One Martini backbone bead per residue (centre of mass of N, CA, C, O) as a GRO file, in nm:
protein
  288
    1UNK     BB    1   3.498  -1.630  -0.767
    2UNK     BB    2   3.389  -1.342  -0.841
    3UNK     BB    3   3.468  -1.025  -0.882
    4UNK     BB    4   3.223  -0.906  -0.732
    5UNK     BB    5   3.244  -1.084  -0.478
    6UNK     BB    6   3.531  -1.000  -0.406
    7UNK     BB    7   3.478  -0.690  -0.386
    8UNK     BB    8   3.225  -0.750  -0.158
    9UNK     BB    9   3.340  -0.914   0.091
   10UNK     BB   10   3.401  -0.617   0.256
   11UNK     BB   11   3.133  -0.515   0.270
   12UNK     BB   12   2.872  -0.380   0.377
   13UNK     BB   13   2.549  -0.308   0.530
   14UNK     BB   14   2.206  -0.281   0.454
   15UNK     BB   15   1.965  -0.138   0.665
   16UNK     BB   16   1.612  -0.184   0.699
   17UNK     BB   17   1.447   0.044   0.913
   18UNK     BB   18   1.201   0.050   1.138
   19UNK     BB   19   0.984   0.297   1.255
   20UNK     BB   20   0.777   0.475   1.415
   21UNK     BB   21   0.426   0.597   1.382
   22UNK     BB   22   0.437   0.710   1.705
   23UNK     BB   23   0.509   0.507   1.918
   24UNK     BB   24   0.829   0.481   2.060
   25UNK     BB   25   0.801   0.178   2.174
   26UNK     BB   26   0.818   0.044   1.871
   27UNK     BB   27   1.116   0.041   1.899
   28UNK     BB   28   1.340  -0.184   1.867
   29UNK     BB   29   1.620  -0.323   1.999
   30UNK     BB   30   1.750  -0.378   1.725
   31UNK     BB   31   1.721  -0.101   1.598
   32UNK     BB   32   1.887   0.048   1.808
   33UNK     BB   33   2.151  -0.100   1.762
   34UNK     BB   34   2.188  -0.041   1.461
   35UNK     BB   35   2.179   0.276   1.479
   36UNK     BB   36   2.441   0.281   1.663
   37UNK     BB   37   2.647   0.095   1.473
   38UNK     BB   38   2.643   0.244   1.237
   39UNK     BB   39   2.792   0.489   1.027
   40UNK     BB   40   2.506   0.544   0.876
   41UNK     BB   41   2.208   0.746   0.803
   42UNK     BB   42   1.937   0.711   0.587
   43UNK     BB   43   1.716   0.991   0.552
   44UNK     BB   44   1.435   1.147   0.455
   45UNK     BB   45   1.447   1.343   0.727
   46UNK     BB   46   1.681   1.476   0.921
   47UNK     BB   47   1.514   1.655   1.115
   48UNK     BB   48   1.314   1.440   1.206
   49UNK     BB   49   1.526   1.215   1.289
   50UNK     BB   50   1.685   1.378   1.500
   51UNK     BB   51   1.467   1.360   1.720
   52UNK     BB   52   1.475   1.053   1.752
   53UNK     BB   53   1.775   1.024   1.820
   54UNK     BB   54   1.774   1.208   2.069
   55UNK     BB   55   1.577   1.041   2.240
   56UNK     BB   56   1.793   0.779   2.221
   57UNK     BB   57   2.100   0.871   2.201
   58UNK     BB   58   2.181   0.903   1.888
   59UNK     BB   59   2.497   0.983   1.698
   60UNK     BB   60   2.457   0.913   1.418
   61UNK     BB   61   2.489   0.998   1.114
   62UNK     BB   62   2.312   1.202   0.876
   63UNK     BB   63   2.149   1.141   0.551
   64UNK     BB   64   1.990   1.221   0.276
   65UNK     BB   65   1.693   1.013   0.154
   66UNK     BB   66   1.495   1.104  -0.109
   67UNK     BB   67   1.288   1.143  -0.385
   68UNK     BB   68   1.487   1.383  -0.509
   69UNK     BB   69   1.793   1.213  -0.446
   70UNK     BB   70   1.819   0.901  -0.464
   71UNK     BB   71   1.948   0.845  -0.745
   72UNK     BB   72   2.200   1.036  -0.708
   73UNK     BB   73   2.291   0.963  -0.397
   74UNK     BB   74   2.330   0.652  -0.396
   75UNK     BB   75   2.640   0.645  -0.462
   76UNK     BB   76   2.738   0.735  -0.180
   77UNK     BB   77   2.636   0.488  -0.022
   78UNK     BB   78   2.777   0.278  -0.194
   79UNK     BB   79   3.067   0.365  -0.128
   80UNK     BB   80   3.050   0.309   0.175
   81UNK     BB   81   2.983   0.008   0.149
   82UNK     BB   82   3.234  -0.072  -0.025
   83UNK     BB   83   3.426   0.031   0.223
   84UNK     BB   84   3.264  -0.122   0.487
   85UNK     BB   85   3.012   0.029   0.560
   86UNK     BB   86   2.739   0.070   0.757
   87UNK     BB   87   2.383   0.108   0.670
   88UNK     BB   88   2.087   0.298   0.739
   89UNK     BB   89   1.743   0.282   0.654
   90UNK     BB   90   1.503   0.556   0.675
   91UNK     BB   91   1.203   0.690   0.765
   92UNK     BB   92   0.983   0.891   0.918
   93UNK     BB   93   0.777   0.629   0.912
   94UNK     BB   94   0.820   0.317   0.942
   95UNK     BB   95   0.855   0.133   0.650
   96UNK     BB   96   1.052   0.134   0.415
   97UNK     BB   97   0.901   0.178   0.077
   98UNK     BB   98   0.614   0.228   0.206
   99UNK     BB   99   0.538   0.504   0.059
  100UNK     BB  100   0.857   0.537   0.038
  101UNK     BB  101   1.163   0.569   0.022
  102UNK     BB  102   1.440   0.327  -0.125
  103UNK     BB  103   1.427   0.155  -0.381
  104UNK     BB  104   1.676   0.256  -0.541
  105UNK     BB  105   1.888   0.187  -0.330
  106UNK     BB  106   1.831  -0.117  -0.299
  107UNK     BB  107   1.877  -0.182  -0.593
  108UNK     BB  108   2.172  -0.092  -0.616
  109UNK     BB  109   2.286  -0.269  -0.390
  110UNK     BB  110   2.203  -0.543  -0.505
  111UNK     BB  111   2.346  -0.510  -0.782
  112UNK     BB  112   2.634  -0.495  -0.619
  113UNK     BB  113   2.627  -0.741  -0.401
  114UNK     BB  114   2.492  -0.628  -0.143
  115UNK     BB  115   2.383  -0.647   0.167
  116UNK     BB  116   2.035  -0.688   0.273
  117UNK     BB  117   1.864  -0.591   0.585
  118UNK     BB  118   1.589  -0.646   0.768
  119UNK     BB  119   1.418  -0.431   1.024
  120UNK     BB  120   1.145  -0.485   1.168
  121UNK     BB  121   0.812  -0.320   1.212
  122UNK     BB  122   0.638  -0.067   1.173
  123UNK     BB  123   0.304  -0.069   0.994
  124UNK     BB  124   0.014   0.071   0.903
  125UNK     BB  125  -0.126  -0.143   0.727
  126UNK     BB  126  -0.089  -0.383   0.928
  127UNK     BB  127  -0.220  -0.257   1.174
  128UNK     BB  128  -0.501  -0.211   1.050
  129UNK     BB  129  -0.562  -0.498   0.953
  130UNK     BB  130  -0.530  -0.651   1.236
  131UNK     BB  131  -0.791  -0.452   1.354
  132UNK     BB  132  -1.047  -0.471   1.140
  133UNK     BB  133  -1.201  -0.764   1.081
  134UNK     BB  134  -1.093  -0.829   0.810
  135UNK     BB  135  -0.974  -1.001   0.571
  136UNK     BB  136  -0.611  -1.136   0.591
  137UNK     BB  137  -0.521  -1.363   0.383
  138UNK     BB  138  -0.613  -1.149   0.149
  139UNK     BB  139  -0.433  -0.868   0.005
  140UNK     BB  140  -0.416  -0.514  -0.095
  141UNK     BB  141  -0.186  -0.247  -0.176
  142UNK     BB  142  -0.251   0.101  -0.300
  143UNK     BB  143  -0.198   0.332  -0.139
  144UNK     BB  144  -0.224   0.616  -0.309
  145UNK     BB  145  -0.450   0.783  -0.457
  146UNK     BB  146  -0.547   0.991  -0.663
  147UNK     BB  147  -0.603   1.331  -0.612
  148UNK     BB  148  -0.802   1.328  -0.838
  149UNK     BB  149  -1.122   1.238  -0.895
  150UNK     BB  150  -1.098   1.105  -1.175
  151UNK     BB  151  -0.855   0.918  -1.107
  152UNK     BB  152  -0.978   0.783  -0.859
  153UNK     BB  153  -1.229   0.655  -0.997
  154UNK     BB  154  -1.079   0.495  -1.213
  155UNK     BB  155  -0.927   0.314  -1.009
  156UNK     BB  156  -1.177   0.202  -0.858
  157UNK     BB  157  -1.306   0.062  -1.099
  158UNK     BB  158  -1.074  -0.154  -1.121
  159UNK     BB  159  -1.150  -0.248  -0.801
  160UNK     BB  160  -1.454  -0.329  -0.761
  161UNK     BB  161  -1.391  -0.666  -0.821
  162UNK     BB  162  -1.204  -0.708  -0.581
  163UNK     BB  163  -1.176  -0.976  -0.347
  164UNK     BB  164  -0.974  -0.838  -0.187
  165UNK     BB  165  -0.848  -0.671   0.050
  166UNK     BB  166  -0.828  -0.319   0.090
  167UNK     BB  167  -0.551  -0.077   0.093
  168UNK     BB  168  -0.524   0.269   0.206
  169UNK     BB  169  -0.388   0.577   0.166
  170UNK     BB  170  -0.454   0.910   0.324
  171UNK     BB  171  -0.509   1.230   0.326
  172UNK     BB  172  -0.681   1.435   0.535
  173UNK     BB  173  -0.787   1.643   0.303
  174UNK     BB  174  -0.910   1.362   0.136
  175UNK     BB  175  -1.088   1.156   0.300
  176UNK     BB  176  -1.376   1.241   0.221
  177UNK     BB  177  -1.353   1.219  -0.089
  178UNK     BB  178  -1.269   0.922  -0.085
  179UNK     BB  179  -1.529   0.813   0.047
  180UNK     BB  180  -1.721   0.915  -0.172
  181UNK     BB  181  -1.598   0.742  -0.402
  182UNK     BB  182  -1.626   0.466  -0.273
  183UNK     BB  183  -1.934   0.477  -0.246
  184UNK     BB  184  -1.995   0.523  -0.553
  185UNK     BB  185  -1.840   0.255  -0.655
  186UNK     BB  186  -1.893   0.025  -0.415
  187UNK     BB  187  -2.090   0.116  -0.214
  188UNK     BB  188  -2.250   0.174   0.098
  189UNK     BB  189  -2.225  -0.145   0.211
  190UNK     BB  190  -1.934  -0.159   0.224
  191UNK     BB  191  -1.693  -0.262   0.417
  192UNK     BB  192  -1.513  -0.052   0.664
  193UNK     BB  193  -1.192   0.096   0.783
  194UNK     BB  194  -1.067   0.348   1.000
  195UNK     BB  195  -0.727   0.449   1.034
  196UNK     BB  196  -0.621   0.683   1.290
  197UNK     BB  197  -0.351   0.760   1.444
  198UNK     BB  198  -0.165   0.526   1.488
  199UNK     BB  199  -0.040   0.493   1.824
  200UNK     BB  200  -0.171   0.743   1.915
  201UNK     BB  201  -0.358   0.937   2.117
  202UNK     BB  202  -0.595   0.965   1.867
  203UNK     BB  203  -0.688   0.689   1.807
  204UNK     BB  204  -0.861   0.531   1.519
  205UNK     BB  205  -1.123   0.262   1.494
  206UNK     BB  206  -1.360   0.251   1.227
  207UNK     BB  207  -1.653   0.048   1.163
  208UNK     BB  208  -1.828   0.064   0.845
  209UNK     BB  209  -2.017   0.138   0.614
  210UNK     BB  210  -1.938   0.359   0.379
  211UNK     BB  211  -2.179   0.549   0.414
  212UNK     BB  212  -2.147   0.581   0.727
  213UNK     BB  213  -1.849   0.663   0.734
  214UNK     BB  214  -1.876   0.923   0.570
  215UNK     BB  215  -2.080   1.058   0.764
  216UNK     BB  216  -1.900   1.053   1.016
  217UNK     BB  217  -1.666   1.223   0.900
  218UNK     BB  218  -1.838   1.469   0.814
  219UNK     BB  219  -1.941   1.528   1.126
  220UNK     BB  220  -1.614   1.510   1.200
  221UNK     BB  221  -1.332   1.700   1.185
  222UNK     BB  222  -1.131   1.518   1.350
  223UNK     BB  223  -1.139   1.285   1.119
  224UNK     BB  224  -0.966   1.509   0.921
  225UNK     BB  225  -0.703   1.413   1.081
  226UNK     BB  226  -0.419   1.285   0.999
  227UNK     BB  227  -0.335   0.964   0.965
  228UNK     BB  228  -0.453   0.741   0.698
  229UNK     BB  229  -0.640   0.423   0.695
  230UNK     BB  230  -0.793   0.208   0.450
  231UNK     BB  231  -1.023  -0.066   0.495
  232UNK     BB  232  -1.157  -0.285   0.241
  233UNK     BB  233  -1.372  -0.483   0.132
  234UNK     BB  234  -1.421  -0.715  -0.078
  235UNK     BB  235  -1.562  -0.853  -0.337
  236UNK     BB  236  -1.884  -1.010  -0.387
  237UNK     BB  237  -2.055  -1.231  -0.533
  238UNK     BB  238  -2.347  -1.265  -0.632
  239UNK     BB  239  -2.641  -1.412  -0.544
  240UNK     BB  240  -2.728  -1.587  -0.805
  241UNK     BB  241  -2.804  -1.639  -1.148
  242UNK     BB  242  -2.918  -1.334  -1.218
  243UNK     BB  243  -2.613  -1.249  -1.163
  244UNK     BB  244  -2.368  -1.043  -1.328
  245UNK     BB  245  -2.076  -0.938  -1.391
  246UNK     BB  246  -1.909  -0.693  -1.563
  247UNK     BB  247  -1.696  -0.871  -1.703
  248UNK     BB  248  -1.891  -1.070  -1.839
  249UNK     BB  249  -2.043  -0.852  -1.997
  250UNK     BB  250  -1.801  -0.748  -2.157
  251UNK     BB  251  -1.740  -1.013  -2.303
  252UNK     BB  252  -2.016  -1.050  -2.436
  253UNK     BB  253  -2.014  -0.785  -2.601
  254UNK     BB  254  -1.762  -0.842  -2.768
  255UNK     BB  255  -1.874  -1.108  -2.901
  256UNK     BB  256  -2.141  -0.992  -3.024
  257UNK     BB  257  -1.980  -0.806  -3.233
  258UNK     BB  258  -1.857  -1.091  -3.391
  259UNK     BB  259  -2.092  -1.300  -3.314
  260UNK     BB  260  -2.310  -1.511  -3.280
  261UNK     BB  261  -2.511  -1.549  -3.019
  262UNK     BB  262  -2.460  -1.848  -2.937
  263UNK     BB  263  -2.149  -1.838  -2.959
  264UNK     BB  264  -2.101  -1.603  -2.761
  265UNK     BB  265  -2.222  -1.742  -2.509
  266UNK     BB  266  -2.038  -1.994  -2.507
  267UNK     BB  267  -1.762  -1.841  -2.493
  268UNK     BB  268  -1.824  -1.675  -2.238
  269UNK     BB  269  -1.855  -1.922  -2.055
  270UNK     BB  270  -1.563  -2.026  -2.084
  271UNK     BB  271  -1.421  -1.765  -1.978
  272UNK     BB  272  -1.606  -1.700  -1.699
  273UNK     BB  273  -1.813  -1.947  -1.583
  274UNK     BB  274  -2.078  -1.884  -1.674
  275UNK     BB  275  -2.375  -1.973  -1.757
  276UNK     BB  276  -2.492  -2.027  -2.069
  277UNK     BB  277  -2.800  -1.974  -2.037
  278UNK     BB  278  -2.771  -1.696  -1.908
  279UNK     BB  279  -2.605  -1.562  -2.139
  280UNK     BB  280  -2.816  -1.611  -2.358
  281UNK     BB  281  -3.039  -1.438  -2.232
  282UNK     BB  282  -2.874  -1.176  -2.224
  283UNK     BB  283  -2.819  -1.164  -2.527
  284UNK     BB  284  -3.110  -1.131  -2.616
  285UNK     BB  285  -3.163  -0.866  -2.462
  286UNK     BB  286  -2.926  -0.698  -2.593
  287UNK     BB  287  -3.026  -0.724  -2.889
  288UNK     BB  288  -3.308  -0.577  -2.829
   0.00000   0.00000   0.00000
């Protein structure tokens, strides 16, 4: 047994506990038990979490663990764990670390050889995806896009030909601007679903092509309030040999700048998988 293992053999456990994103009935029986039994709860906002604890009659002490103090205060939680106390980590809503604080604490605790145990439950992105009707076998979570339009569009341009289903979180005061940019970059026909206020009284799940979804949100101010999740269909390669994706064209242009036309087309075909004859024809057109 190593010194570290020996030192931590009597250490406590850090439980990463998911809390409801709206409906309080979504707090699992296991989560309730853990929150009652641990010595301390590390909470993103102690005032917010105090109301949740009061609702369930949980008297476990709360200590703040948020994005502004997580790196500095993580040592205090680590000390408690090393002394043998169990600690629960929660965020304001949903699963900790998913666009919420907790990463630095979990990383510190694992680096110290202390056990970390997930207590799964509500997660807005999974809830939205599960009810979206869009492909769920492969997806990517992009969290919050940049707040400013230029940064947001630049990020979306990088994702324009991503074939997996895309999931975004968005603030209500930016949801319309975000949909406008998605429509501009991805096209108005791309399928999308808006999940708003999931599990809450005014829950919305609206699926439309991006252009229609943007117009629907624009026409109803109520849809520009509350917590928002956007699920967007992935890019599908155009049907037909006459259409080539932007990445293949970018590769072809780079090679044309350095190589003879025929060689550039052949090499681009090897790199991208697009038919050589098609790329050769495109190279001829671009050279003219």
